C-alpha angles and dihedrals in degrees: 000000000000089000090050092054093048090049091048091049091049092050090048091053092049091049093054097044110101115244117238115231115225120226118248122236114294121241123206137181133193125225132192130220124205142168135191119212112206128202112274115259116245136184127201129187112232102172135024127238105251128182092189128223113327136189118229117244132201088241131052113270142181136220124193128200118204130203092275093053094253114152121219114188125195090221121052112242092022091115110070112237111265093020116136132202132201137196117234108261127209134186119207124201132182144099117359116262098001122136121231139185128226129217115207124172117245092236146359128215119228114205129190142122095335141023112334116257126214128221123196113222136207139167122255127192131346121109091232087237124109112236130226090288094048096253141115138160139207139174135227115222129185155175119238119209110213116198124234109275090003109198110255117247142084119307128189143166139170136226135189124233120195135194132194138171116262 
């Protein structure tokens, strides 16, 4: 009977001992990481923005320059015969086939011997995508406002154009 009690006690202990769960098989996967470094984008100015030689008028006037350098004055005879204009030209280089954006100021101030003059600016041409050789170009055109009786003399100003990848 003693053996029976010992056996019953042992079975009772085993029945109240918690069972330990065994972990299932582990699953793993490998991943890769990569990066591609592209050539830096760059812009270079190859021609200035020029409104040519202009005659002063008694009233305010404007002269526009287009992408081909053609000058269009608001007053006939304002552009001096033989005077030429030019759009500012820029070359862009970088990684083949990438798109980019340009930043161009809305205007530039030309200062000189008299009252400063303002020229509005805008981009002309260029698909804003680098071609198969990693190049593109665009021009900046504008319209210069000349004051009434503008003081004769040379006037100039500068502006900054920026480019960056999209």
